[in-house]
A tleap script that builds the chain and sets N, CA, C and O, in Angstrom:
source leaprc.protein.ff14SB
mol = sequence {
  NMET ASN THR LEU SER ASP ARG ARG LYS GLN
  THR ARG ILE GLU LEU GLU SER ILE ASN GLY
  PHE PHE ARG GLN CYS ASP VAL ALA ALA SER
  THR GLY GLY ASN LEU ASP ILE THR ILE LEU
  ASN ILE SER THR GLU GLY MET LYS PHE MET
  THR ASN SER SER CYS ASP SER ASN ARG ILE
  LYS ARG ASP ASP VAL LEU PHE PHE ARG GLY
  CYS ILE PHE ASN ASP ARG ILE GLY PHE LEU
  SER SER GLN LYS ALA VAL ALA VAL TRP GLN
  GLU ASP THR VAL PHE GLY VAL LYS PHE ILE
  PRO SER LEU ASP LEU ASP GLU PRO SER LEU
  ILE ASP MET LEU CLYS
}
set mol.1.N position { 12.736 11.735 -11.364 }
set mol.1.CA position { 11.393 11.214 -11.842 }
set mol.1.C position { 10.263 10.608 -10.388 }
set mol.1.O position { 10.524 9.698 -9.601 }
set mol.2.N position { 9.229 11.330 -10.423 }
set mol.2.CA position { 8.719 10.841 -9.514 }
set mol.2.C position { 7.703 9.129 -9.699 }
set mol.2.O position { 6.748 8.984 -10.461 }
set mol.3.N position { 8.125 8.338 -9.018 }
set mol.3.CA position { 7.364 6.772 -8.616 }
set mol.3.C position { 6.308 6.728 -8.205 }
set mol.3.O position { 5.827 5.626 -8.467 }
set mol.4.N position { 5.479 7.492 -7.550 }
set mol.4.CA position { 5.077 7.738 -6.062 }
set mol.4.C position { 3.792 7.511 -6.641 }
set mol.4.O position { 3.021 6.605 -6.323 }
set mol.5.N position { 3.525 8.775 -7.891 }
set mol.5.CA position { 2.168 9.092 -8.607 }
set mol.5.C position { 1.961 7.470 -9.560 }
set mol.5.O position { 0.932 6.853 -9.836 }
set mol.6.N position { 3.411 7.170 -9.872 }
set mol.6.CA position { 3.122 5.973 -10.380 }
set mol.6.C position { 2.778 4.640 -10.079 }
set mol.6.O position { 2.163 3.887 -10.835 }
set mol.7.N position { 3.260 4.329 -8.770 }
set mol.7.CA position { 2.661 3.200 -7.832 }
set mol.7.C position { 1.221 3.600 -7.469 }
set mol.7.O position { 0.398 2.687 -7.542 }
set mol.8.N position { 0.856 4.600 -7.156 }
set mol.8.CA position { -0.301 5.094 -7.384 }
set mol.8.C position { -1.596 4.375 -7.708 }
set mol.8.O position { -2.496 3.740 -7.159 }
set mol.9.N position { -1.239 4.779 -8.791 }
set mol.9.CA position { -2.083 4.192 -9.896 }
set mol.9.C position { -2.789 2.967 -9.947 }
set mol.9.O position { -3.860 2.702 -10.493 }
set mol.10.N position { -1.933 2.191 -9.222 }
set mol.10.CA position { -2.384 0.694 -9.342 }
set mol.10.C position { -3.972 0.392 -8.685 }
set mol.10.O position { -3.947 1.268 -7.821 }
set mol.11.N position { -4.635 0.070 -8.607 }
set mol.11.CA position { -5.676 -0.913 -8.155 }
set mol.11.C position { -5.159 -1.201 -6.417 }
set mol.11.O position { -4.126 -1.842 -6.224 }
set mol.12.N position { -6.071 -0.603 -5.094 }
set mol.12.CA position { -5.204 -1.754 -3.926 }
set mol.12.C position { -7.337 -2.171 -3.573 }
set mol.12.O position { -8.527 -1.859 -3.613 }
set mol.13.N position { -6.138 -3.176 -3.229 }
set mol.13.CA position { -7.430 -4.346 -2.858 }
set mol.13.C position { -7.776 -4.456 -1.232 }
set mol.13.O position { -6.892 -5.034 -0.601 }
set mol.14.N position { -9.020 -3.956 -0.376 }
set mol.14.CA position { -8.872 -3.549 0.538 }
set mol.14.C position { -9.029 -4.567 0.950 }
set mol.14.O position { -9.557 -5.318 0.130 }
set mol.15.N position { -8.701 -5.242 2.399 }
set mol.15.CA position { -8.618 -6.014 3.142 }
set mol.15.C position { -9.347 -6.382 4.841 }
set mol.15.O position { -9.101 -7.263 5.665 }
set mol.16.N position { -10.399 -5.130 4.813 }
set mol.16.CA position { -11.166 -5.547 5.944 }
set mol.16.C position { -12.374 -6.089 6.166 }
set mol.16.O position { -13.132 -5.751 7.076 }
set mol.17.N position { -12.618 -7.083 5.201 }
set mol.17.CA position { -13.509 -7.389 5.359 }
set mol.17.C position { -12.647 -9.199 5.772 }
set mol.17.O position { -13.251 -10.255 5.959 }
set mol.18.N position { -11.862 -9.081 5.785 }
set mol.18.CA position { -10.941 -10.347 6.131 }
set mol.18.C position { -10.419 -10.520 7.445 }
set mol.18.O position { -9.640 -9.703 7.937 }
set mol.19.N position { -10.936 -11.880 8.232 }
set mol.19.CA position { -10.850 -11.984 9.848 }
set mol.19.C position { -8.543 -11.220 9.673 }
set mol.19.O position { -7.758 -11.270 8.726 }
set mol.20.N position { -8.420 -10.762 10.859 }
set mol.20.CA position { -7.173 -10.197 10.823 }
set mol.20.C position { -6.422 -11.302 10.989 }
set mol.20.O position { -5.338 -11.236 10.409 }
set mol.21.N position { -6.688 -12.579 11.754 }
set mol.21.CA position { -5.755 -13.581 11.819 }
set mol.21.C position { -5.008 -13.850 10.069 }
set mol.21.O position { -3.886 -14.108 9.634 }
set mol.22.N position { -5.959 -13.684 9.662 }
set mol.22.CA position { -5.673 -14.008 7.723 }
set mol.22.C position { -5.342 -13.051 6.743 }
set mol.22.O position { -5.450 -12.924 5.523 }
set mol.23.N position { -4.683 -12.115 8.179 }
set mol.23.CA position { -3.870 -10.585 7.247 }
set mol.23.C position { -2.270 -10.622 7.562 }
set mol.23.O position { -1.449 -9.752 7.272 }
set mol.24.N position { -2.069 -11.717 8.155 }
set mol.24.CA position { -0.600 -11.191 9.450 }
set mol.24.C position { 0.410 -11.622 8.219 }
set mol.24.O position { 0.185 -11.983 7.064 }
set mol.25.N position { 1.883 -11.382 9.138 }
set mol.25.CA position { 2.463 -11.183 8.078 }
set mol.25.C position { 3.822 -11.432 9.420 }
set mol.25.O position { 3.775 -11.121 10.610 }
set mol.26.N position { 5.239 -12.278 8.423 }
set mol.26.CA position { 6.100 -11.567 9.772 }
set mol.26.C position { 7.743 -11.130 9.427 }
set mol.26.O position { 8.632 -11.979 9.358 }
set mol.27.N position { 7.922 -10.016 9.273 }
set mol.27.CA position { 8.712 -8.994 8.902 }
set mol.27.C position { 10.096 -9.051 9.554 }
set mol.27.O position { 10.222 -9.197 10.770 }
set mol.28.N position { 11.163 -8.927 8.690 }
set mol.28.CA position { 12.273 -8.181 9.225 }
set mol.28.C position { 12.583 -6.678 8.675 }
set mol.28.O position { 12.397 -6.702 7.458 }
set mol.29.N position { 12.795 -5.994 8.900 }
set mol.29.CA position { 13.332 -4.422 8.763 }
set mol.29.C position { 14.691 -5.283 9.592 }
set mol.29.O position { 14.982 -6.098 10.468 }
set mol.30.N position { 15.445 -3.959 8.060 }
set mol.30.CA position { 16.905 -3.675 8.257 }
set mol.30.C position { 17.354 -3.169 9.111 }
set mol.30.O position { 18.562 -3.303 9.305 }
set mol.31.N position { 16.565 -2.382 9.969 }
set mol.31.CA position { 17.116 -1.594 10.872 }
set mol.31.C position { 17.137 -1.783 12.490 }
set mol.31.O position { 17.839 -1.414 13.431 }
set mol.32.N position { 15.635 -2.790 12.217 }
set mol.32.CA position { 14.663 -3.051 13.408 }
set mol.32.C position { 14.507 -4.412 13.635 }
set mol.32.O position { 13.862 -4.423 14.684 }
set mol.33.N position { 14.675 -5.453 13.340 }
set mol.33.CA position { 14.440 -6.611 13.877 }
set mol.33.C position { 13.267 -7.037 12.954 }
set mol.33.O position { 12.779 -6.683 11.881 }
set mol.34.N position { 13.009 -8.206 14.149 }
set mol.34.CA position { 11.692 -8.382 13.088 }
set mol.34.C position { 10.444 -8.702 14.255 }
set mol.34.O position { 10.463 -8.981 15.454 }
set mol.35.N position { 9.419 -8.516 13.285 }
set mol.35.CA position { 8.323 -7.683 13.709 }
set mol.35.C position { 7.052 -8.809 12.819 }
set mol.35.O position { 6.944 -9.471 11.787 }
set mol.36.N position { 6.181 -8.395 14.211 }
set mol.36.CA position { 4.810 -8.712 13.039 }
set mol.36.C position { 3.831 -7.591 12.203 }
set mol.36.O position { 3.640 -6.454 12.633 }
set mol.37.N position { 3.396 -7.976 11.259 }
set mol.37.CA position { 2.283 -6.796 10.855 }
set mol.37.C position { 1.343 -7.220 10.278 }
set mol.37.O position { 1.414 -8.326 9.742 }
set mol.38.N position { -0.046 -6.300 10.213 }
set mol.38.CA position { -1.660 -6.821 9.685 }
set mol.38.C position { -1.294 -5.807 8.446 }
set mol.38.O position { -0.852 -4.664 8.331 }
set mol.39.N position { -1.894 -7.278 7.251 }
set mol.39.CA position { -2.264 -6.327 6.344 }
set mol.39.C position { -3.266 -5.524 5.709 }
set mol.39.O position { -4.299 -6.184 5.597 }
set mol.40.N position { -3.393 -4.210 5.186 }
set mol.40.CA position { -4.831 -3.554 5.336 }
set mol.40.C position { -5.331 -3.016 4.000 }
set mol.40.O position { -6.254 -2.234 3.771 }
set mol.41.N position { -4.618 -3.538 3.307 }
set mol.41.CA position { -4.513 -2.905 1.606 }
set mol.41.C position { -3.126 -3.465 0.203 }
set mol.41.O position { -1.941 -3.191 0.018 }
set mol.42.N position { -3.769 -4.010 -0.233 }
set mol.42.CA position { -2.429 -4.404 -1.107 }
set mol.42.C position { -2.767 -4.721 -2.670 }
set mol.42.O position { -3.706 -5.438 -3.016 }
set mol.43.N position { -1.855 -4.075 -3.566 }
set mol.43.CA position { -1.763 -4.034 -5.007 }
set mol.43.C position { -0.778 -4.865 -5.156 }
set mol.43.O position { -0.037 -5.242 -4.248 }
set mol.44.N position { -0.719 -5.207 -6.365 }
set mol.44.CA position { 0.839 -5.722 -6.859 }
set mol.44.C position { 1.999 -4.655 -6.800 }
set mol.44.O position { 3.096 -5.167 -6.576 }
set mol.45.N position { 2.000 -3.643 -6.912 }
set mol.45.CA position { 3.369 -2.957 -6.443 }
set mol.45.C position { 3.941 -2.450 -4.815 }
set mol.45.O position { 5.014 -2.049 -4.363 }
set mol.46.N position { 2.773 -2.684 -4.344 }
set mol.46.CA position { 2.574 -2.204 -2.854 }
set mol.46.C position { 1.930 -2.720 -1.842 }
set mol.46.O position { 0.979 -3.454 -2.108 }
set mol.47.N position { 2.184 -2.539 -0.816 }
set mol.47.CA position { 1.003 -3.026 -0.038 }
set mol.47.C position { 1.157 -1.839 1.727 }
set mol.47.O position { 2.012 -1.592 2.578 }
set mol.48.N position { 0.244 -1.597 1.530 }
set mol.48.CA position { -0.449 -0.812 2.992 }
set mol.48.C position { -0.621 -1.457 4.640 }
set mol.48.O position { -1.595 -2.175 4.864 }
set mol.49.N position { 0.161 -1.220 5.518 }
set mol.49.CA position { 0.150 -2.259 6.694 }
set mol.49.C position { 0.179 -1.340 8.114 }
set mol.49.O position { 0.491 -0.153 8.220 }
set mol.50.N position { -0.269 -2.328 9.219 }
set mol.50.CA position { -0.395 -1.797 10.146 }
set mol.50.C position { 0.348 -3.256 10.952 }
set mol.50.O position { -0.119 -4.394 10.907 }
set mol.51.N position { 1.958 -2.707 11.864 }
set mol.51.CA position { 2.538 -2.962 13.091 }
set mol.51.C position { 1.541 -3.350 13.843 }
set mol.51.O position { 0.658 -2.495 13.909 }
set mol.52.N position { 1.244 -4.737 14.700 }
set mol.52.CA position { 0.567 -5.547 15.647 }
set mol.52.C position { 0.843 -4.782 16.913 }
set mol.52.O position { -0.040 -4.623 17.756 }
set mol.53.N position { 1.978 -4.341 17.044 }
set mol.53.CA position { 2.666 -3.693 18.468 }
set mol.53.C position { 3.110 -1.818 18.263 }
set mol.53.O position { 3.858 -1.244 17.472 }
set mol.54.N position { 2.413 -1.425 19.157 }
set mol.54.CA position { 2.898 0.205 18.920 }
set mol.54.C position { 4.214 0.680 19.180 }
set mol.54.O position { 4.589 1.661 18.538 }
set mol.55.N position { 5.002 0.143 20.031 }
set mol.55.CA position { 6.154 -0.272 19.942 }
set mol.55.C position { 7.138 -0.859 18.756 }
set mol.55.O position { 8.365 -0.780 18.689 }
set mol.56.N position { 6.226 -1.460 17.859 }
set mol.56.CA position { 7.427 -1.869 16.227 }
set mol.56.C position { 6.990 -0.504 15.332 }
set mol.56.O position { 7.359 -0.215 14.194 }
set mol.57.N position { 6.528 -0.129 15.785 }
set mol.57.CA position { 6.413 0.799 14.917 }
set mol.57.C position { 7.594 2.152 14.453 }
set mol.57.O position { 7.566 2.988 13.549 }
set mol.58.N position { 8.718 1.819 15.717 }
set mol.58.CA position { 9.444 2.581 16.259 }
set mol.58.C position { 11.142 1.921 15.567 }
set mol.58.O position { 12.309 2.278 15.729 }
set mol.59.N position { 10.243 0.455 14.504 }
set mol.59.CA position { 12.034 -0.308 14.642 }
set mol.59.C position { 11.219 -0.081 13.019 }
set mol.59.O position { 10.859 -1.203 12.660 }
set mol.60.N position { 11.017 0.463 12.473 }
set mol.60.CA position { 10.656 0.596 10.378 }
set mol.60.C position { 11.056 2.298 10.564 }
set mol.60.O position { 10.606 3.121 11.360 }
set mol.61.N position { 12.149 2.444 9.420 }
set mol.61.CA position { 12.095 3.667 9.399 }
set mol.61.C position { 12.126 3.878 7.885 }
set mol.61.O position { 12.770 3.168 7.114 }
set mol.62.N position { 11.183 5.179 7.444 }
set mol.62.CA position { 11.521 5.494 6.220 }
set mol.62.C position { 12.946 4.746 5.143 }
set mol.62.O position { 13.994 4.721 5.789 }
set mol.63.N position { 13.084 4.208 3.765 }
set mol.63.CA position { 13.743 3.884 2.946 }
set mol.63.C position { 14.578 2.368 3.340 }
set mol.63.O position { 15.550 1.868 2.774 }
set mol.64.N position { 13.618 1.764 4.790 }
set mol.64.CA position { 14.559 0.666 4.849 }
set mol.64.C position { 14.127 -0.504 4.050 }
set mol.64.O position { 13.197 -0.271 3.278 }
set mol.65.N position { 14.622 -1.776 4.063 }
set mol.65.CA position { 14.340 -2.601 3.492 }
set mol.65.C position { 13.562 -3.775 4.230 }
set mol.65.O position { 14.174 -4.338 5.137 }
set mol.66.N position { 12.711 -4.054 4.034 }
set mol.66.CA position { 11.948 -5.215 4.902 }
set mol.66.C position { 11.527 -6.612 3.968 }
set mol.66.O position { 11.291 -6.560 2.761 }
set mol.67.N position { 11.496 -7.603 4.628 }
set mol.67.CA position { 12.306 -9.002 4.004 }
set mol.67.C position { 10.605 -9.704 4.926 }
set mol.67.O position { 10.224 -9.712 6.097 }
set mol.68.N position { 10.015 -10.205 3.589 }
set mol.68.CA position { 8.458 -10.647 4.218 }
set mol.68.C position { 9.003 -12.129 4.115 }
set mol.68.O position { 9.298 -12.580 3.009 }
set mol.69.N position { 9.161 -13.018 5.461 }
set mol.69.CA position { 9.614 -13.906 5.488 }
set mol.69.C position { 8.126 -15.017 5.974 }
set mol.69.O position { 8.277 -16.043 6.637 }
set mol.70.N position { 6.897 -14.563 5.518 }
set mol.70.CA position { 5.590 -15.319 5.271 }
set mol.70.C position { 4.392 -15.294 5.868 }
set mol.70.O position { 4.144 -15.697 7.004 }
set mol.71.N position { 3.640 -14.812 5.089 }
set mol.71.CA position { 1.787 -14.234 5.773 }
set mol.71.C position { 1.262 -15.608 5.212 }
set mol.71.O position { 1.572 -16.356 4.285 }
set mol.72.N position { 0.190 -15.580 6.353 }
set mol.72.CA position { -1.272 -16.057 6.308 }
set mol.72.C position { -1.976 -15.632 5.724 }
set mol.72.O position { -2.970 -15.252 6.343 }
set mol.73.N position { -1.975 -15.376 4.036 }
set mol.73.CA position { -3.171 -14.381 3.235 }
set mol.73.C position { -4.177 -15.425 3.341 }
set mol.73.O position { -3.949 -16.611 3.102 }
set mol.74.N position { -5.718 -14.768 3.846 }
set mol.74.CA position { -6.246 -15.814 3.613 }
set mol.74.C position { -6.749 -16.807 3.372 }
set mol.74.O position { -7.770 -17.045 2.726 }
set mol.75.N position { -5.490 -17.978 4.300 }
set mol.75.CA position { -4.682 -18.788 4.911 }
set mol.75.C position { -4.167 -19.466 3.579 }
set mol.75.O position { -4.496 -20.597 3.219 }
set mol.76.N position { -3.450 -18.754 3.005 }
set mol.76.CA position { -2.582 -19.090 1.440 }
set mol.76.C position { -0.860 -19.349 2.681 }
set mol.76.O position { 0.187 -18.928 2.189 }
set mol.77.N position { -0.814 -19.707 3.471 }
set mol.77.CA position { 0.483 -20.035 3.803 }
set mol.77.C position { 1.451 -19.576 2.896 }
set mol.77.O position { 1.434 -19.801 1.686 }
set mol.78.N position { 2.253 -18.961 3.475 }
set mol.78.CA position { 4.168 -18.519 2.389 }
set mol.78.C position { 3.602 -17.637 1.748 }
set mol.78.O position { 4.368 -17.037 0.994 }
set mol.79.N position { 1.893 -17.088 1.722 }
set mol.79.CA position { 2.139 -16.010 -0.307 }
set mol.79.C position { 3.550 -14.775 1.136 }
set mol.79.O position { 3.902 -14.856 2.313 }
set mol.80.N position { 3.749 -14.069 0.227 }
set mol.80.CA position { 4.791 -13.052 0.316 }
set mol.80.C position { 6.280 -13.917 0.906 }
set mol.80.O position { 7.031 -13.261 1.628 }
set mol.81.N position { 6.496 -14.752 0.716 }
set mol.81.CA position { 7.539 -15.445 1.732 }
set mol.81.C position { 8.530 -15.201 0.913 }
set mol.81.O position { 8.296 -15.725 -0.176 }
set mol.82.N position { 9.686 -14.558 0.940 }
set mol.82.CA position { 10.845 -13.924 -0.077 }
set mol.82.C position { 10.671 -12.879 -0.054 }
set mol.82.O position { 11.571 -12.171 0.397 }
set mol.83.N position { 9.471 -12.282 -0.512 }
set mol.83.CA position { 9.239 -10.972 -0.610 }
set mol.83.C position { 9.867 -9.210 -0.583 }
set mol.83.O position { 9.650 -8.458 0.367 }
set mol.84.N position { 10.291 -8.995 -1.253 }
set mol.84.CA position { 11.334 -7.795 -0.249 }
set mol.84.C position { 9.903 -6.515 -0.673 }
set mol.84.O position { 8.968 -6.616 -1.467 }
set mol.85.N position { 10.193 -5.700 0.006 }
set mol.85.CA position { 9.701 -4.124 -0.318 }
set mol.85.C position { 10.388 -2.846 0.444 }
set mol.85.O position { 10.999 -3.078 1.487 }
set mol.86.N position { 10.345 -2.168 0.195 }
set mol.86.CA position { 11.144 -0.646 0.715 }
set mol.86.C position { 10.561 0.502 2.032 }
set mol.86.O position { 10.419 1.642 1.592 }
set mol.87.N position { 10.386 0.423 2.800 }
set mol.87.CA position { 8.902 1.493 3.459 }
set mol.87.C position { 8.807 3.135 2.378 }
set mol.87.O position { 9.848 3.697 2.036 }
set mol.88.N position { 7.725 3.559 2.072 }
set mol.88.CA position { 8.272 5.008 1.893 }
set mol.88.C position { 7.283 5.660 2.479 }
set mol.88.O position { 7.349 6.862 2.224 }
set mol.89.N position { 6.623 5.445 2.983 }
set mol.89.CA position { 5.865 6.466 4.172 }
set mol.89.C position { 5.318 5.977 5.520 }
set mol.89.O position { 4.929 4.811 5.447 }
set mol.90.N position { 5.172 6.568 6.793 }
set mol.90.CA position { 4.511 6.002 8.023 }
set mol.90.C position { 3.560 7.262 8.647 }
set mol.90.O position { 3.755 8.466 8.480 }
set mol.91.N position { 2.588 6.682 9.335 }
set mol.91.CA position { 1.719 7.833 10.033 }
set mol.91.C position { 0.804 6.430 11.071 }
set mol.91.O position { -0.254 5.805 11.005 }
set mol.92.N position { 2.416 6.527 12.257 }
set mol.92.CA position { 1.936 6.256 13.512 }
set mol.92.C position { 2.514 5.419 13.626 }
set mol.92.O position { 3.703 5.285 13.915 }
set mol.93.N position { 0.915 3.994 13.182 }
set mol.93.CA position { 1.705 2.473 13.070 }
set mol.93.C position { 1.292 1.832 12.085 }
set mol.93.O position { 1.487 0.616 12.087 }
set mol.94.N position { 0.507 2.538 10.802 }
set mol.94.CA position { 0.935 2.117 9.476 }
set mol.94.C position { 1.743 3.297 8.652 }
set mol.94.O position { 2.026 4.494 8.688 }
set mol.95.N position { 1.921 1.995 7.824 }
set mol.95.CA position { 2.870 2.213 7.396 }
set mol.95.C position { 2.198 2.335 4.883 }
set mol.95.O position { 1.091 2.383 4.346 }
set mol.96.N position { 3.633 2.327 4.316 }
set mol.96.CA position { 2.933 2.585 2.848 }
set mol.96.C position { 4.506 1.268 2.318 }
set mol.96.O position { 5.572 1.873 2.428 }
set mol.97.N position { 4.636 0.316 2.009 }
set mol.97.CA position { 5.364 -0.386 1.299 }
set mol.97.C position { 5.490 -0.306 -0.018 }
set mol.97.O position { 4.426 -0.258 -0.634 }
set mol.98.N position { 6.796 -0.269 -0.840 }
set mol.98.CA position { 6.832 -0.726 -2.278 }
set mol.98.C position { 7.646 -1.925 -2.297 }
set mol.98.O position { 8.728 -2.179 -1.766 }
set mol.99.N position { 6.691 -2.759 -3.205 }
set mol.99.CA position { 7.542 -4.294 -3.793 }
set mol.99.C position { 8.490 -4.167 -4.041 }
set mol.99.O position { 8.595 -2.961 -4.265 }
set mol.100.N position { 10.120 -4.979 -4.298 }
set mol.100.CA position { 11.040 -4.801 -4.867 }
set mol.100.C position { 11.314 -6.207 -4.652 }
set mol.100.O position { 11.610 -6.775 -3.601 }
set mol.101.N position { 11.111 -6.849 -6.255 }
set mol.101.CA position { 9.817 -6.547 -7.578 }
set mol.101.C position { 8.350 -5.907 -7.346 }
set mol.101.O position { 7.854 -5.549 -6.277 }
set mol.102.N position { 7.951 -5.876 -8.281 }
set mol.102.CA position { 6.528 -5.716 -8.139 }
set mol.102.C position { 5.951 -7.531 -8.129 }
set mol.102.O position { 6.165 -8.384 -8.990 }
set mol.103.N position { 5.094 -7.677 -6.682 }
set mol.103.CA position { 4.527 -9.487 -7.204 }
set mol.103.C position { 4.513 -9.739 -8.456 }
set mol.103.O position { 4.412 -9.070 -9.485 }
set mol.104.N position { 4.667 -11.126 -8.118 }
set mol.104.CA position { 5.020 -12.055 -10.018 }
set mol.104.C position { 3.687 -12.160 -9.741 }
set mol.104.O position { 3.467 -12.902 -8.783 }
set mol.105.N position { 2.716 -11.671 -10.251 }
set mol.105.CA position { 0.930 -11.971 -9.921 }
set mol.105.C position { 0.252 -10.801 -10.508 }
set mol.105.O position { 0.596 -9.641 -10.281 }
set mol.106.N position { -0.893 -11.211 -11.404 }
set mol.106.CA position { -1.457 -10.186 -12.235 }
set mol.106.C position { -2.756 -9.597 -11.042 }
set mol.106.O position { -3.171 -10.271 -10.099 }
set mol.107.N position { -3.047 -8.710 -11.267 }
set mol.107.CA position { -4.424 -8.482 -10.549 }
set mol.107.C position { -5.165 -8.873 -10.286 }
set mol.107.O position { -5.493 -8.953 -9.102 }
set mol.108.N position { -6.101 -9.515 -11.638 }
set mol.108.CA position { -7.011 -10.522 -11.337 }
set mol.108.C position { -7.243 -11.867 -9.888 }
set mol.108.O position { -8.020 -12.225 -9.003 }
set mol.109.N position { -5.392 -12.288 -10.780 }
set mol.109.CA position { -4.554 -13.274 -9.363 }
set mol.109.C position { -5.206 -12.939 -8.179 }
set mol.109.O position { -6.226 -13.479 -7.752 }
set mol.110.N position { -4.176 -11.435 -7.329 }
set mol.110.CA position { -4.282 -11.219 -6.348 }
set mol.110.C position { -6.165 -11.636 -5.992 }
set mol.110.O position { -6.681 -12.468 -5.246 }
set mol.111.N position { -6.864 -10.396 -7.119 }
set mol.111.CA position { -8.318 -10.493 -6.530 }
set mol.111.C position { -8.538 -12.485 -5.919 }
set mol.111.O position { -8.927 -13.027 -4.885 }
set mol.112.N position { -8.100 -12.888 -7.063 }
set mol.112.CA position { -8.986 -14.363 -7.008 }
set mol.112.C position { -8.319 -15.213 -5.360 }
set mol.112.O position { -8.787 -16.128 -4.684 }
set mol.113.N position { -7.264 -14.510 -5.237 }
set mol.113.CA position { -6.538 -15.166 -3.822 }
set mol.113.C position { -7.355 -15.043 -2.560 }
set mol.113.O position { -7.229 -15.785 -1.587 }
set mol.114.N position { -8.469 -13.725 -2.695 }
set mol.114.CA position { -9.554 -13.031 -1.313 }
set mol.114.C position { -10.618 -14.159 -1.867 }
set mol.114.O position { -11.640 -14.088 -1.185 }
set mol.115.N position { -10.715 -15.181 -2.884 }
set mol.115.CA position { -12.245 -15.368 -2.956 }
set mol.115.C position { -12.055 -16.694 -1.877 }
set mol.115.O position { -13.039 -17.336 -1.509 }
savepdb mol mol.pdb
quit
């Protein structure tokens, strides 16, 4: 069953209008240790992010489990704390992940967090 197409049906919320500082997360990767990322877009099913250091991009592999220890998401410290995800794709320093499980938010609540 191809769940990639199901995941892509989710509306993505682009975050380029938010200062990069307010899109930061601390992440632990199952094969690469701890690293810092910047969220580029997000949905209830997953997100796209970039590593803050180009050498960190080598520390995440496809199918790695990631553990989000905390994010400063639009000044909401703690958002995504303890959330897990799996890396599903990579292009240089940019990654796509699927949340495991999906976020416990609906899309309007997620959009409200950006106001």
